[in-house]
mmCIF file as gemmi writes it, N, C-alpha and C atoms, coordinates in Angstrom:
data_model
loop_
_atom_site.group_PDB
_atom_site.id
_atom_site.type_symbol
_atom_site.label_atom_id
_atom_site.label_alt_id
_atom_site.label_comp_id
_atom_site.label_asym_id
_atom_site.label_entity_id
_atom_site.label_seq_id
_atom_site.pdbx_PDB_ins_code
_atom_site.Cartn_x
_atom_site.Cartn_y
_atom_site.Cartn_z
_atom_site.occupancy
_atom_site.B_iso_or_equiv
_atom_site.pdbx_formal_charge
_atom_site.auth_seq_id
_atom_site.auth_asym_id
_atom_site.pdbx_PDB_model_num
ATOM 1 N N . UNK Axp A 1 ? 77.62 103.607 83.811 1 0 ? 1 A 1
ATOM 2 C CA . UNK Axp A 1 ? 77.978 103.842 85.191 1 0 ? 1 A 1
ATOM 3 C C . UNK Axp A 1 ? 79.147 102.927 85.56 1 0 ? 1 A 1
ATOM 4 N N . UNK Axp A 2 ? 80.168 103.504 86.147 1 0 ? 2 A 1
ATOM 5 C CA . UNK Axp A 2 ? 81.356 102.745 86.519 1 0 ? 2 A 1
ATOM 6 C C . UNK Axp A 2 ? 81.072 101.856 87.718 1 0 ? 2 A 1
ATOM 7 N N . UNK Axp A 3 ? 81.661 100.698 87.698 1 0 ? 3 A 1
ATOM 8 C CA . UNK Axp A 3 ? 81.597 99.788 88.833 1 0 ? 3 A 1
ATOM 9 C C . UNK Axp A 3 ? 83.021 99.584 89.33 1 0 ? 3 A 1
ATOM 10 N N . UNK Axp A 4 ? 83.13 99.283 90.597 1 0 ? 4 A 1
ATOM 11 C CA . UNK Axp A 4 ? 84.434 99.113 91.216 1 0 ? 4 A 1
ATOM 12 C C . UNK Axp A 4 ? 84.495 97.764 91.913 1 0 ? 4 A 1
ATOM 13 N N . UNK Axp A 5 ? 85.652 97.129 91.859 1 0 ? 5 A 1
ATOM 14 C CA . UNK Axp A 5 ? 85.892 95.898 92.595 1 0 ? 5 A 1
ATOM 15 C C . UNK Axp A 5 ? 87.144 96.087 93.44 1 0 ? 5 A 1
ATOM 16 N N . UNK Axp A 6 ? 87.234 95.313 94.503 1 0 ? 6 A 1
ATOM 17 C CA . UNK Axp A 6 ? 88.426 95.303 95.343 1 0 ? 6 A 1
ATOM 18 C C . UNK Axp A 6 ? 89.092 93.947 95.143 1 0 ? 6 A 1
ATOM 19 N N . UNK Axp A 7 ? 90.366 93.988 94.776 1 0 ? 7 A 1
ATOM 20 C CA . UNK Axp A 7 ? 91.148 92.772 94.589 1 0 ? 7 A 1
ATOM 21 C C . UNK Axp A 7 ? 92.2 92.743 95.686 1 0 ? 7 A 1
ATOM 22 N N . UNK Axp A 8 ? 92.25 91.647 96.422 1 0 ? 8 A 1
ATOM 23 C CA . UNK Axp A 8 ? 93.236 91.528 97.494 1 0 ? 8 A 1
ATOM 24 C C . UNK Axp A 8 ? 94.011 90.242 97.348 1 0 ? 8 A 1
ATOM 25 N N . UNK Axp A 9 ? 95.182 90.219 97.966 1 0 ? 9 A 1
ATOM 26 C CA . UNK Axp A 9 ? 95.993 89.011 97.987 1 0 ? 9 A 1
ATOM 27 C C . UNK Axp A 9 ? 97.443 89.34 98.269 1 0 ? 9 A 1
ATOM 28 N N . UNK Axp A 10 ? 98.265 88.302 98.252 1 0 ? 10 A 1
ATOM 29 C CA . UNK Axp A 10 ? 99.697 88.468 98.48 1 0 ? 10 A 1
ATOM 30 C C . UNK Axp A 10 ? 100.407 88.68 97.151 1 0 ? 10 A 1
ATOM 31 N N . UNK Axp A 11 ? 101.481 89.458 97.21 1 0 ? 11 A 1
ATOM 32 C CA . UNK Axp A 11 ? 102.235 89.822 96.017 1 0 ? 11 A 1
ATOM 33 C C . UNK Axp A 11 ? 103.713 89.489 96.195 1 0 ? 11 A 1
ATOM 34 N N . UNK Axp A 12 ? 104.386 89.204 95.095 1 0 ? 12 A 1
ATOM 35 C CA . UNK Axp A 12 ? 105.84 89.076 95.144 1 0 ? 12 A 1
ATOM 36 C C . UNK Axp A 12 ? 106.463 90.449 95.356 1 0 ? 12 A 1
ATOM 37 N N . UNK Axp A 13 ? 105.918 91.453 94.673 1 0 ? 13 A 1
ATOM 38 C CA . UNK Axp A 13 ? 106.319 92.852 94.845 1 0 ? 13 A 1
ATOM 39 C C . UNK Axp A 13 ? 105.065 93.61 95.266 1 0 ? 13 A 1
ATOM 40 N N . UNK Axp A 14 ? 104.967 94.023 96.533 1 0 ? 14 A 1
ATOM 41 C CA . UNK Axp A 14 ? 103.725 94.628 97.02 1 0 ? 14 A 1
ATOM 42 C C . UNK Axp A 14 ? 103.358 95.962 96.372 1 0 ? 14 A 1
ATOM 43 N N . UNK Axp A 15 ? 104.255 96.524 95.575 1 0 ? 15 A 1
ATOM 44 C CA . UNK Axp A 15 ? 103.954 97.78 94.893 1 0 ? 15 A 1
ATOM 45 C C . UNK Axp A 15 ? 103.541 97.569 93.441 1 0 ? 15 A 1
ATOM 46 N N . UNK Axp A 16 ? 103.403 96.31 93.034 1 0 ? 16 A 1
ATOM 47 C CA . UNK Axp A 16 ? 103.064 95.983 91.649 1 0 ? 16 A 1
ATOM 48 C C . UNK Axp A 16 ? 101.865 95.031 91.627 1 0 ? 16 A 1
ATOM 49 N N . UNK Axp A 17 ? 100.744 95.534 91.166 1 0 ? 17 A 1
ATOM 50 C CA . UNK Axp A 17 ? 99.518 94.715 91.148 1 0 ? 17 A 1
ATOM 51 C C . UNK Axp A 17 ? 99.679 93.478 90.266 1 0 ? 17 A 1
ATOM 52 N N . UNK Axp A 18 ? 100.539 93.548 89.265 1 0 ? 18 A 1
ATOM 53 C CA . UNK Axp A 18 ? 100.728 92.42 88.356 1 0 ? 18 A 1
ATOM 54 C C . UNK Axp A 18 ? 101.446 91.246 89.017 1 0 ? 18 A 1
ATOM 55 N N . UNK Axp A 19 ? 102.062 91.482 90.186 1 0 ? 19 A 1
ATOM 56 C CA . UNK Axp A 19 ? 102.789 90.404 90.862 1 0 ? 19 A 1
ATOM 57 C C . UNK Axp A 19 ? 101.907 89.65 91.864 1 0 ? 19 A 1
ATOM 58 N N . UNK Axp A 20 ? 100.595 89.868 91.791 1 0 ? 20 A 1
ATOM 59 C CA . UNK Axp A 20 ? 99.643 89.175 92.663 1 0 ? 20 A 1
ATOM 60 C C . UNK Axp A 20 ? 99.75 87.665 92.462 1 0 ? 20 A 1
ATOM 61 N N . UNK Axp A 21 ? 99.85 86.937 93.561 1 0 ? 21 A 1
ATOM 62 C CA . UNK Axp A 21 ? 99.903 85.478 93.489 1 0 ? 21 A 1
ATOM 63 C C . UNK Axp A 21 ? 98.483 84.947 93.27 1 0 ? 21 A 1
ATOM 64 N N . UNK Axp A 22 ? 98.236 84.264 92.151 1 0 ? 22 A 1
ATOM 65 C CA . UNK Axp A 22 ? 96.872 83.84 91.794 1 0 ? 22 A 1
ATOM 66 C C . UNK Axp A 22 ? 96.178 83.005 92.87 1 0 ? 22 A 1
ATOM 67 N N . UNK Axp A 23 ? 96.933 82.191 93.591 1 0 ? 23 A 1
ATOM 68 C CA . UNK Axp A 23 ? 96.305 81.329 94.6 1 0 ? 23 A 1
ATOM 69 C C . UNK Axp A 23 ? 95.819 82.101 95.824 1 0 ? 23 A 1
ATOM 70 N N . UNK Axp A 24 ? 96.215 83.382 95.947 1 0 ? 24 A 1
ATOM 71 C CA . UNK Axp A 24 ? 95.772 84.204 97.082 1 0 ? 24 A 1
ATOM 72 C C . UNK Axp A 24 ? 94.759 85.268 96.668 1 0 ? 24 A 1
ATOM 73 N N . UNK Axp A 25 ? 94.429 85.331 95.391 1 0 ? 25 A 1
ATOM 74 C CA . UNK Axp A 25 ? 93.553 86.38 94.86 1 0 ? 25 A 1
ATOM 75 C C . UNK Axp A 25 ? 92.108 86.212 95.326 1 0 ? 25 A 1
ATOM 76 N N . UNK Axp A 26 ? 91.554 87.299 95.875 1 0 ? 26 A 1
ATOM 77 C CA . UNK Axp A 26 ? 90.15 87.335 96.284 1 0 ? 26 A 1
ATOM 78 C C . UNK Axp A 26 ? 89.546 88.619 95.719 1 0 ? 26 A 1
ATOM 79 N N . UNK Axp A 27 ? 88.396 88.508 95.056 1 0 ? 27 A 1
ATOM 80 C CA . UNK Axp A 27 ? 87.722 89.667 94.471 1 0 ? 27 A 1
ATOM 81 C C . UNK Axp A 27 ? 86.457 89.95 95.269 1 0 ? 27 A 1
ATOM 82 N N . UNK Axp A 28 ? 86.281 91.205 95.666 1 0 ? 28 A 1
ATOM 83 C CA . UNK Axp A 28 ? 85.094 91.649 96.399 1 0 ? 28 A 1
ATOM 84 C C . UNK Axp A 28 ? 84.349 92.659 95.53 1 0 ? 28 A 1
ATOM 85 N N . UNK Axp A 29 ? 83.044 92.556 95.495 1 0 ? 29 A 1
ATOM 86 C CA . UNK Axp A 29 ? 82.268 93.532 94.738 1 0 ? 29 A 1
ATOM 87 C C . UNK Axp A 29 ? 81.402 92.837 93.716 1 0 ? 29 A 1
ATOM 88 N N . UNK Axp A 30 ? 80.844 93.609 92.822 1 0 ? 30 A 1
ATOM 89 C CA . UNK Axp A 30 ? 81.137 95.005 92.463 1 0 ? 30 A 1
ATOM 90 C C . UNK Axp A 30 ? 80.452 96.018 93.38 1 0 ? 30 A 1
ATOM 91 N N . UNK Axp A 31 ? 81.034 97.198 93.413 1 0 ? 31 A 1
ATOM 92 C CA . UNK Axp A 31 ? 80.493 98.33 94.152 1 0 ? 31 A 1
ATOM 93 C C . UNK Axp A 31 ? 80.126 99.422 93.154 1 0 ? 31 A 1
ATOM 94 N N . UNK Axp A 32 ? 79.037 100.11 93.396 1 0 ? 32 A 1
ATOM 95 C CA . UNK Axp A 32 ? 78.644 101.22 92.527 1 0 ? 32 A 1
ATOM 96 C C . UNK Axp A 32 ? 79.423 102.472 92.904 1 0 ? 32 A 1
ATOM 97 N N . UNK Axp A 33 ? 79.606 102.69 94.204 1 0 ? 33 A 1
ATOM 98 C CA . UNK Axp A 33 ? 80.326 103.875 94.674 1 0 ? 33 A 1
ATOM 99 C C . UNK Axp A 33 ? 81.786 103.534 94.95 1 0 ? 33 A 1
ATOM 100 N N . UNK Axp A 34 ? 82.678 104.369 94.431 1 0 ? 34 A 1
ATOM 101 C CA . UNK Axp A 34 ? 84.104 104.159 94.658 1 0 ? 34 A 1
ATOM 102 C C . UNK Axp A 34 ? 84.445 104.25 96.144 1 0 ? 34 A 1
ATOM 103 N N . UNK Axp A 35 ? 83.752 105.128 96.862 1 0 ? 35 A 1
ATOM 104 C CA . UNK Axp A 35 ? 84.06 105.278 98.287 1 0 ? 35 A 1
ATOM 105 C C . UNK Axp A 35 ? 83.73 104.009 99.075 1 0 ? 35 A 1
ATOM 106 N N . UNK Axp A 36 ? 82.723 103.248 98.664 1 0 ? 36 A 1
ATOM 107 C CA . UNK Axp A 36 ? 82.424 101.975 99.331 1 0 ? 36 A 1
ATOM 108 C C . UNK Axp A 36 ? 83.556 100.969 99.104 1 0 ? 36 A 1
ATOM 109 N N . UNK Axp A 37 ? 84.067 100.938 97.884 1 0 ? 37 A 1
ATOM 110 C CA . UNK Axp A 37 ? 85.194 100.056 97.578 1 0 ? 37 A 1
ATOM 111 C C . UNK Axp A 37 ? 86.434 100.491 98.354 1 0 ? 37 A 1
ATOM 112 N N . UNK Axp A 38 ? 86.669 101.797 98.448 1 0 ? 38 A 1
ATOM 113 C CA . UNK Axp A 38 ? 87.806 102.319 99.211 1 0 ? 38 A 1
ATOM 114 C C . UNK Axp A 38 ? 87.728 101.918 100.68 1 0 ? 38 A 1
ATOM 115 N N . UNK Axp A 39 ? 86.543 102.009 101.248 1 0 ? 39 A 1
ATOM 116 C CA . UNK Axp A 39 ? 86.36 101.644 102.665 1 0 ? 39 A 1
ATOM 117 C C . UNK Axp A 39 ? 86.723 100.179 102.898 1 0 ? 39 A 1
ATOM 118 N N . UNK Axp A 40 ? 86.247 99.307 102.012 1 0 ? 40 A 1
ATOM 119 C CA . UNK Axp A 40 ? 86.554 97.891 102.163 1 0 ? 40 A 1
ATOM 120 C C . UNK Axp A 40 ? 88.053 97.644 101.994 1 0 ? 40 A 1
ATOM 121 N N . UNK Axp A 41 ? 88.657 98.273 100.996 1 0 ? 41 A 1
ATOM 122 C CA . UNK Axp A 41 ? 90.093 98.09 100.773 1 0 ? 41 A 1
ATOM 123 C C . UNK Axp A 41 ? 90.885 98.507 102.007 1 0 ? 41 A 1
ATOM 124 N N . UNK Axp A 42 ? 90.514 99.624 102.611 1 0 ? 42 A 1
ATOM 125 C CA . UNK Axp A 42 ? 91.211 100.085 103.817 1 0 ? 42 A 1
ATOM 126 C C . UNK Axp A 42 ? 91.038 99.099 104.962 1 0 ? 42 A 1
ATOM 127 N N . UNK Axp A 43 ? 89.839 98.539 105.111 1 0 ? 43 A 1
ATOM 128 C CA . UNK Axp A 43 ? 89.598 97.543 106.165 1 0 ? 43 A 1
ATOM 129 C C . UNK Axp A 43 ? 90.46 96.302 105.949 1 0 ? 43 A 1
ATOM 130 N N . UNK Axp A 44 ? 90.56 95.856 104.695 1 0 ? 44 A 1
ATOM 131 C CA . UNK Axp A 44 ? 91.359 94.671 104.4 1 0 ? 44 A 1
ATOM 132 C C . UNK Axp A 44 ? 92.84 94.926 104.651 1 0 ? 44 A 1
ATOM 133 N N . UNK Axp A 45 ? 93.293 96.123 104.32 1 0 ? 45 A 1
ATOM 134 C CA . UNK Axp A 45 ? 94.693 96.482 104.565 1 0 ? 45 A 1
ATOM 135 C C . UNK Axp A 45 ? 94.965 96.511 106.061 1 0 ? 45 A 1
ATOM 136 N N . UNK Axp A 46 ? 94.054 97.114 106.831 1 0 ? 46 A 1
ATOM 137 C CA . UNK Axp A 46 ? 94.212 97.165 108.288 1 0 ? 46 A 1
ATOM 138 C C . UNK Axp A 46 ? 94.212 95.757 108.89 1 0 ? 46 A 1
ATOM 139 N N . UNK Axp A 47 ? 93.336 94.904 108.392 1 0 ? 47 A 1
ATOM 140 C CA . UNK Axp A 47 ? 93.221 93.538 108.906 1 0 ? 47 A 1
ATOM 141 C C . UNK Axp A 47 ? 94.517 92.755 108.691 1 0 ? 47 A 1
ATOM 142 N N . UNK Axp A 48 ? 95.218 93.054 107.612 1 0 ? 48 A 1
ATOM 143 C CA . UNK Axp A 48 ? 96.436 92.325 107.25 1 0 ? 48 A 1
ATOM 144 C C . UNK Axp A 48 ? 97.683 93.187 107.4 1 0 ? 48 A 1
ATOM 145 N N . UNK Axp A 49 ? 97.663 94.112 108.34 1 0 ? 49 A 1
ATOM 146 C CA . UNK Axp A 49 ? 98.743 95.088 108.501 1 0 ? 49 A 1
ATOM 147 C C . UNK Axp A 49 ? 100.105 94.428 108.751 1 0 ? 49 A 1
ATOM 148 N N . UNK Axp A 50 ? 100.121 93.258 109.364 1 0 ? 50 A 1
ATOM 149 C CA . UNK Axp A 50 ? 101.384 92.587 109.679 1 0 ? 50 A 1
ATOM 150 C C . UNK Axp A 50 ? 101.973 91.816 108.5 1 0 ? 50 A 1
ATOM 151 N N . UNK Axp A 51 ? 101.236 91.69 107.424 1 0 ? 51 A 1
ATOM 152 C CA . UNK Axp A 51 ? 101.715 90.969 106.245 1 0 ? 51 A 1
ATOM 153 C C . UNK Axp A 51 ? 102.16 91.987 105.196 1 0 ? 51 A 1
ATOM 154 N N . UNK Axp A 52 ? 103.479 92.199 105.092 1 0 ? 52 A 1
ATOM 155 C CA . UNK Axp A 52 ? 104.039 93.192 104.172 1 0 ? 52 A 1
ATOM 156 C C . UNK Axp A 52 ? 103.638 92.926 102.721 1 0 ? 52 A 1
ATOM 157 N N . UNK Axp A 53 ? 103.461 91.676 102.346 1 0 ? 53 A 1
ATOM 158 C CA . UNK Axp A 53 ? 103.202 91.326 100.95 1 0 ? 53 A 1
ATOM 159 C C . UNK Axp A 53 ? 101.72 91.329 100.576 1 0 ? 53 A 1
ATOM 160 N N . UNK Axp A 54 ? 100.842 91.643 101.529 1 0 ? 54 A 1
ATOM 161 C CA . UNK Axp A 54 ? 99.405 91.69 101.254 1 0 ? 54 A 1
ATOM 162 C C . UNK Axp A 54 ? 99.011 93.098 100.819 1 0 ? 54 A 1
ATOM 163 N N . UNK Axp A 55 ? 98.193 93.175 99.787 1 0 ? 55 A 1
ATOM 164 C CA . UNK Axp A 55 ? 97.662 94.457 99.332 1 0 ? 55 A 1
ATOM 165 C C . UNK Axp A 55 ? 96.211 94.273 98.926 1 0 ? 55 A 1
ATOM 166 N N . UNK Axp A 56 ? 95.481 95.39 98.938 1 0 ? 56 A 1
ATOM 167 C CA . UNK Axp A 56 ? 94.109 95.428 98.43 1 0 ? 56 A 1
ATOM 168 C C . UNK Axp A 56 ? 94.03 96.606 97.467 1 0 ? 56 A 1
ATOM 169 N N . UNK Axp A 57 ? 93.531 96.363 96.297 1 0 ? 57 A 1
ATOM 170 C CA . UNK Axp A 57 ? 93.477 97.369 95.239 1 0 ? 57 A 1
ATOM 171 C C . UNK Axp A 57 ? 92.028 97.623 94.843 1 0 ? 57 A 1
ATOM 172 N N . UNK Axp A 58 ? 91.696 98.885 94.591 1 0 ? 58 A 1
ATOM 173 C CA . UNK Axp A 58 ? 90.389 99.248 94.041 1 0 ? 58 A 1
ATOM 174 C C . UNK Axp A 58 ? 90.574 99.397 92.535 1 0 ? 58 A 1
ATOM 175 N N . UNK Axp A 59 ? 89.759 98.68 91.784 1 0 ? 59 A 1
ATOM 176 C CA . UNK Axp A 59 ? 89.873 98.689 90.323 1 0 ? 59 A 1
ATOM 177 C C . UNK Axp A 59 ? 88.534 99.081 89.721 1 0 ? 59 A 1
ATOM 178 N N . UNK Axp A 60 ? 88.575 100.025 88.799 1 0 ? 60 A 1
ATOM 179 C CA . UNK Axp A 60 ? 87.368 100.429 88.067 1 0 ? 60 A 1
ATOM 180 C C . UNK Axp A 60 ? 87.153 99.431 86.938 1 0 ? 60 A 1
ATOM 181 N N . UNK Axp A 61 ? 85.934 98.929 86.85 1 0 ? 61 A 1
ATOM 182 C CA . UNK Axp A 61 ? 85.651 97.951 85.783 1 0 ? 61 A 1
ATOM 183 C C . UNK Axp A 61 ? 84.582 98.472 84.851 1 0 ? 61 A 1
């Protein structure tokens, strides 16, 4: 069964997950349902809407 985690933080390039700044990395989860992880990711994005370099990613583990 797939598990999902949400990884959030600031990035040098907000379109590249590999540019995540390690000191800002926060991992949430694991979640069994992808939709639960998606909901949290959307909430985190909304919460940080004014920070262009912040992203939240859903990752299957």
